[in-house]
N, C-alpha and C positions, 0 to 999 in steps of 0.2 A: 596609396597612402599606409600609414604603421599606424592600423587596426591592433590593439591587446587582443589576442586568443583568450577566452570565457571560457572555460572546463564543469560543465554540470558536470552532477551524479547525483541520480532524485532513486528513495527507495518508495515501492508503493505499496497498498493490501490490496484487493479489492476481492470483493463479498460477494455473490448474485444476490439479488433479493429473492427470497424464500417466505412461503406464500402460510407455512407455520408460523412463523416471525411475527409476536402476535404486539409490536411493537417496533416502530423505526428505529427507534435507542439502539435495539438485540442487532439487525443490519450493520449499524454505525459500530455498534464494539468486535462487529467478526470482522468487520474490515478495520482494524484495528487492531488485534491483533496479531492479524496477516500484516501490518505492516510491523511490529516488533520482532513479528519471523521476519521477515525480507531485514529491518539492519541486524539482528545478530547471527543474519546465514552471511553477513557481510558486506552489507549495504550494498548501492547501486544493484538493485534489484527490484521485480514482481514476485509478490506472492499470492496467492489467491486463495480464501478462504474454502475450509473443506465441508 
C-alpha cells in the first residue's frame, strides 16, 4: 500500500532525582534546563542534567 512516511525528531531533557532537592519543582526545572540544552545543541538529542 501507499503509506506515507512520517519522520519524528525529538529532544529530551533528563534529570536524576536528587534527594537533596527539597521540592519536585527543582527536579522539573533541572530536566527543563537539560531539554533547552538539547535544543540549543541542535535538537534531535538527549541531554542529561548534571
